C-alpha positions as CSV (number, residue, x, y, z in Angstrom):
1,M,0.1,0.0,0.0
2,L,1.4,3.5,-0.9
3,F,1.1,6.4,1.3
4,V,1.1,10.0,-0.2
5,L,3.2,12.4,1.8
6,D,1.8,16.0,1.6
7,L,4.8,18.4,2.0
8,Q,2.4,21.3,2.4
9,F,1.5,19.9,5.8
10,F,5.0,20.5,7.0
11,A,5.3,24.0,5.4
12,G,2.3,25.0,7.4
13,E,3.9,24.1,10.8
14,K,5.0,27.4,12.8
15,T,8.6,26.4,13.4
16,E,10.4,29.6,12.5
17,K,11.1,32.5,14.8
18,A,9.2,35.6,13.9
19,T,10.7,38.2,11.6
20,P,11.2,41.8,12.8
21,K,8.0,42.8,10.9
22,K,5.9,40.3,12.7
23,R,7.2,41.4,16.1
24,Q,6.6,45.0,15.1
25,D,3.1,44.3,14.1
26,A,2.4,42.2,17.3
27,R,3.8,45.3,19.4
28,K,1.5,47.8,17.5
29,K,-1.4,45.4,18.6
30,G,-0.2,45.6,22.3
31,Q,1.0,41.9,22.2
32,T,4.3,41.7,24.3
33,A,5.7,39.3,26.9
34,K,4.6,40.6,30.1
35,S,4.0,39.4,33.6
36,Q,1.2,40.8,35.9
37,D,2.8,39.3,38.8
38,I,5.8,41.6,38.5
39,N,3.6,44.5,38.2
40,T,1.8,43.6,41.4
41,S,5.0,42.6,43.4
42,V,6.8,45.7,42.4
43,I,3.9,48.0,43.4
44,L,3.6,46.2,46.8
45,L,7.3,46.5,47.5
46,S,7.4,50.2,46.6
47,V,4.4,50.8,49.0
48,L,5.6,48.6,51.7
49,F,9.1,50.3,51.8
50,V,7.4,53.6,51.9
51,L,5.3,52.5,54.8
52,L,8.2,51.1,56.6
53,F,10.2,54.2,56.6
54,I,7.3,56.7,57.1
55,G,4.9,54.5,59.2
56,P,5.7,56.2,62.4
57,N,5.0,59.7,60.8
58,I,1.7,58.3,59.5
59,L,0.6,57.0,62.9
60,D,1.6,60.6,64.5
61,N,-0.4,62.3,61.8
62,I,-3.6,60.1,62.3
63,L,-3.3,60.7,66.2
64,R,-2.9,64.5,65.6
65,I,-6.1,64.5,63.3
66,F,-8.1,62.8,65.9
67,H,-6.7,65.2,68.6
68,E,-7.4,68.4,66.7
69,T,-10.8,67.2,65.5
70,Y,-11.9,66.5,69.2
71,E,-10.2,69.5,70.6
72,E,-11.2,72.2,67.9
73,Y,-14.4,71.2,66.6
74,V,-16.3,69.0,69.0
75,F,-17.5,72.0,71.1
76,Q,-17.9,74.5,68.2
77,E,-21.3,75.3,67.0
78,I,-22.1,73.0,63.8
79,T,-22.7,75.4,60.9
80,E,-22.2,75.1,57.1
81,K,-18.8,76.9,57.5
82,T,-17.4,74.9,60.3
83,I,-18.3,71.6,58.3
84,Q,-16.6,73.1,55.2
85,T,-13.5,74.1,57.1
86,M,-13.2,70.8,58.9
87,T,-13.7,68.7,55.7
88,I,-11.0,70.8,53.7
89,E,-8.5,70.6,56.7
90,L,-9.3,66.8,57.0
91,L,-8.7,66.1,53.2
92,Q,-5.5,68.0,53.4
93,E,-4.2,65.9,56.2
94,L,-5.3,62.8,54.5
95,G,-3.7,63.8,51.3
96,K,-0.3,64.2,53.1
97,I,-0.7,60.6,54.6
98,I,-2.0,58.8,51.5
99,G,0.0,60.9,48.9
100,P,3.4,59.3,49.4
101,V,1.9,55.9,49.5
102,L,0.0,56.5,46.2
103,L,3.2,58.2,44.5
104,A,5.3,55.1,45.5
105,G,2.7,52.7,44.0
106,F,2.5,54.9,40.7
107,I,6.3,55.0,40.2
108,G,6.6,51.4,41.0
109,A,3.9,50.6,38.3
110,L,5.7,52.7,35.8
111,I,9.0,51.1,36.5
112,A,7.7,47.6,36.2
113,N,5.8,48.1,33.0
114,Y,8.7,50.0,31.4
115,A,11.2,47.3,32.4
116,Q,9.1,44.6,30.8
117,V,7.8,46.2,27.5
118,G,9.1,49.6,27.3
119,F,6.9,52.5,25.9
120,I,3.7,51.2,23.9
121,S,0.9,53.6,22.9
122,T,-1.8,51.6,21.2
123,T,-5.8,51.4,21.6
124,E,-5.9,47.9,19.9
125,P,-6.6,46.2,23.0
126,L,-9.5,48.3,23.8
127,K,-11.2,47.6,20.6
128,M,-14.7,45.6,20.8
129,K,-14.2,42.3,19.3
130,L,-17.1,39.8,18.9
131,E,-14.6,36.8,19.3
132,K,-14.1,38.0,22.9
133,I,-17.6,37.2,23.9
134,D,-17.7,33.9,21.8
135,P,-19.0,31.2,24.2
136,I,-17.3,28.5,22.3
137,K,-13.9,30.3,22.3
138,G,-14.5,31.1,26.0
139,F,-15.1,27.5,26.9
140,K,-11.9,26.5,25.1
141,R,-9.9,29.1,27.0
142,I,-11.3,27.9,30.3
143,F,-10.1,24.2,29.5
144,S,-6.9,25.1,27.7
145,L,-3.2,24.5,28.6
146,R,-2.9,28.2,29.5
147,A,-5.7,27.9,32.0
148,I,-4.0,24.9,33.5
149,V,-0.9,26.6,33.9
150,E,-2.6,29.7,35.3
151,L,-4.2,27.4,38.0
152,L,-0.8,25.8,38.9
153,K,0.6,29.3,39.2
154,S,-2.1,30.3,41.5
155,I,-1.6,27.2,43.7
156,L,2.0,27.8,43.8
157,K,1.7,31.5,44.8
158,I,-0.7,30.5,47.6
159,T,1.8,27.8,48.9
160,V,5.0,30.1,48.8
161,I,3.2,33.2,50.1
162,G,1.5,31.1,52.8
163,T,4.6,29.2,53.8
164,I,6.6,32.6,54.1
165,T,3.9,34.2,56.1
166,F,3.5,31.2,58.5
167,A,7.3,30.9,59.0
168,F,7.6,34.7,59.7
169,L,4.7,34.4,62.3
170,W,6.2,31.4,63.9
171,F,9.7,33.1,64.4
172,H,8.0,36.1,65.8
173,M,5.4,34.3,68.0
174,N,7.0,35.1,71.4
175,E,7.1,38.9,70.4
176,I,3.4,38.7,69.4
177,L,2.4,36.7,72.6
178,N,4.1,39.3,74.7
179,L,1.8,41.9,73.4
180,I,-0.8,41.1,76.1
181,F,1.5,42.8,78.7
182,K,1.9,45.9,76.5
183,S,-0.2,48.9,76.3
184,A,-2.6,49.4,73.4
185,G,-0.4,52.1,71.6
186,I,2.8,49.9,71.8
187,S,0.9,46.9,70.7
188,L,-0.4,48.6,67.8
189,S,3.1,49.9,66.8
190,V,4.5,46.3,67.0
191,I,1.6,44.7,65.1
192,G,2.0,47.3,62.4
193,S,5.8,46.8,62.2
194,V,5.3,42.9,62.2
195,A,2.7,43.2,59.5
196,I,4.9,45.4,57.2
197,K,8.0,43.2,57.6
198,M,5.9,40.1,57.0
199,S,4.4,41.6,53.8
200,L,7.9,42.6,52.6
201,F,9.0,38.9,52.9
202,A,5.8,37.5,51.3
203,T,6.2,40.2,48.3
204,G,9.7,39.2,47.8
205,G,8.7,35.6,47.6
206,L,6.0,36.7,44.9
207,L,8.6,38.6,43.1
208,A,10.8,35.5,42.6
209,L,7.8,33.7,41.3
210,A,7.0,36.8,39.1
211,L,10.4,36.4,37.4
212,L,9.8,32.8,36.9
213,D,6.5,33.8,35.4
214,Y,7.9,36.5,33.1
215,M,10.4,33.8,31.6
216,Y,7.3,31.6,31.0
217,Q,5.4,34.4,29.5
218,K,8.3,35.3,27.3
219,Y,8.5,31.6,26.1
220,D,4.8,31.4,25.3
221,F,4.8,34.9,23.5
222,E,7.7,33.7,21.4
223,K,5.8,30.5,20.6
224,S,2.5,32.3,19.9
225,I,4.1,34.5,17.2
226,R,6.1,31.8,15.6
227,M,5.8,31.7,11.6
228,S,5.7,28.8,9.1
229,K,8.1,28.9,6.2
230,Q,5.1,29.8,4.0
231,D,4.3,32.8,6.3
232,I,7.9,34.2,5.9
233,K,7.8,33.7,2.1
234,D,4.3,35.5,1.9
235,E,5.6,38.4,4.2
236,F,8.8,38.8,2.1
237,K,6.6,38.8,-1.1
238,N,4.2,41.3,0.4
239,T,6.9,43.7,1.7
240,E,9.0,43.6,-1.5
241,G,5.8,44.1,-3.5
242,D,4.6,47.2,-1.8
243,P,5.0,50.1,-4.1
244,L,5.5,52.5,-1.3
245,I,8.4,50.5,0.3
246,K,10.0,50.1,-3.1
247,S,9.9,53.7,-3.8
248,K,11.2,54.6,-0.3
249,R,14.1,52.1,-0.7
250,K,14.9,53.5,-4.2
251,Q,14.8,57.0,-2.7
252,R,17.3,56.0,-0.1
253,Q,19.6,54.5,-2.6
254,R,19.4,57.6,-4.9
255,E,20.3,59.9,-1.9
256,M,23.0,57.7,-0.8
257,A,24.5,57.4,-4.4
258,M,24.2,61.2,-4.7
259,R,26.1,61.8,-1.4
260,R,28.8,59.5,-2.4
261,M,29.0,61.2,-5.6
262,M,29.2,64.6,-4.3
263,Q,32.1,63.4,-1.9
264,E,34.1,62.3,-4.8
265,I,34.0,65.6,-6.7
266,P,36.6,67.4,-4.6
267,E,39.2,64.8,-5.2
268,A,38.6,64.6,-9.1
269,D,40.9,66.0,-11.8
270,V,38.6,67.7,-14.2
271,V,34.8,68.5,-14.8
272,I,34.0,68.3,-18.5
273,T,30.8,70.5,-19.4
274,N,28.8,71.6,-22.4
275,P,28.5,74.0,-20.3
276,T,24.9,74.5,-19.6
277,H,23.2,71.2,-19.6
278,Y,25.8,68.4,-19.0
279,A,28.7,67.8,-16.5
280,V,30.9,64.6,-16.3
281,V,33.7,64.4,-13.6
282,L,36.7,62.5,-14.3
283,K,39.5,61.1,-12.1
284,Y,42.8,59.8,-13.1
285,D,45.8,58.0,-11.0
286,D,48.4,56.7,-13.3
287,N,49.8,54.5,-10.5
288,K,46.4,52.9,-9.7
289,M,44.3,53.1,-13.0
290,D,44.6,52.0,-16.4
291,A,42.4,54.9,-17.6
292,P,40.3,57.8,-16.3
293,I,37.2,56.9,-14.4
294,V,33.8,58.8,-14.2
295,V,33.1,59.6,-10.5
296,A,30.1,61.9,-11.2
297,K,27.7,63.2,-13.8
298,G,24.7,65.1,-14.1
299,V,22.3,67.3,-16.2
300,D,20.7,70.6,-15.7
301,Y,20.3,71.4,-12.1
302,L,22.6,68.6,-10.9
303,A,25.2,69.6,-13.4
304,Q,25.1,73.2,-12.1
305,K,25.6,71.7,-8.5
306,I,28.6,69.6,-9.6
307,K,30.2,72.7,-11.2
308,Y,29.6,74.7,-7.9
309,I,31.2,72.0,-5.8
310,A,34.0,71.8,-8.3
311,K,34.7,75.6,-8.1
312,E,34.6,75.6,-4.4
313,N,37.3,73.0,-4.3
314,G,39.5,74.1,-7.0
315,V,38.6,71.4,-9.4
316,V,39.4,72.6,-13.0
317,I,36.4,73.0,-15.4
318,V,36.9,72.4,-19.2
319,E,34.2,73.2,-21.7
320,N,33.8,70.5,-24.4
321,R,30.2,70.2,-25.7
322,P,30.4,67.1,-27.8
323,L,32.9,65.2,-25.4
324,A,30.5,66.1,-22.3
325,R,27.4,64.8,-24.3
326,S,29.0,61.6,-25.4
327,L,30.6,60.8,-22.0
328,Y,27.3,61.3,-20.4
329,S,25.3,59.2,-22.5
330,Q,27.9,56.3,-22.9
331,T,29.5,56.0,-19.5
332,E,28.2,55.1,-16.0
333,I,29.5,56.4,-12.7
334,G,32.4,54.4,-11.2
335,Q,33.2,53.0,-14.9
336,V,36.3,53.5,-16.9
337,I,35.8,55.7,-19.9
338,P,35.4,53.8,-23.3
339,E,38.6,53.4,-25.5
340,E,37.3,55.7,-28.2
341,F,37.4,58.6,-25.8
342,F,41.1,58.1,-24.7
343,K,42.7,60.7,-27.1
344,A,40.1,63.5,-26.3
345,V,40.3,62.9,-22.5
346,A,44.1,62.8,-22.7
347,E,44.2,66.1,-24.3
348,V,41.8,67.5,-21.7
349,L,44.0,66.1,-18.9
350,A,47.2,67.3,-20.4
351,Y,45.6,70.8,-20.5
352,V,44.6,70.5,-16.8
353,Y,48.1,69.3,-15.8
354,R,49.7,72.2,-17.5
355,L,47.3,74.5,-16.1
356,K,48.1,73.3,-12.5
357,K,51.8,73.6,-13.0
358,K,51.4,77.3,-13.9
359,V,49.4,77.8,-10.7
């Protein structure tokens, strides 16, 4: 029994790394490797470090707010003005307390996002797509491999954070049990300190897991944007066939060639003109060349520009109308002049050398 092997099956497998264009298109759509756990852990660490350093000041400010409220307003007549004044002062004091915490969280979020994906400005993820509410695709997502991985990640996070928290409380059990012999103020201070330090350790564990998650997200993203050999061929064909890209590429090539040509003019020996429309620039080194070569040529505006640069750099300009026209039409930049022009060009170069000796 004979089996027919369809090679197109293997051509359709996505086994190739994504091309730069594919990566750029995915980035424009907001598709990048990113771990939300890194954002969460960095924000929590930023907030907790701020609370650790300014916690005592926050407690003092809260106590002062209560003290001033009861001392200044409790015995005052309740009017619209007193309520307005009290509300404004209370909001100002709360702003001083909450402001540094919110600022730390905001800066932490910026750092975490920028470190992972850089700067992206796109509205693509916000667009309404019917496939997002497709129940069949939703059902597939629930029972997909990614859903299982997310479940395992959640179980691992609960296990690690729970273990760290339990271990921290176990090592500080005596300190916590001794609070029954302390005053209420001291107990609150100790509990706050223990809670912040415990949260720091737990968040550190979460950050370690988040780094592993980022590595997985990067692997999963690279896998999701893989391309088949046919995809790469189609992309290359579409890119090369785009008239706009072709025109831009040709424009850049023309600009680069023009710059190189203009840079060669100051080192040339002579510019042969007709003199209003054509200009051909020749260079000859008897130690390196068998015959003169054309380093630049142009008509009309470009011919005038060539002559201007030649004058600025002291290159001799010789008027020879038939020779200029013939050289322009029968030679290319970078090529040796044809043999039939040897005699005419030799006479021009001899004139140039005599002129330079006189100078």
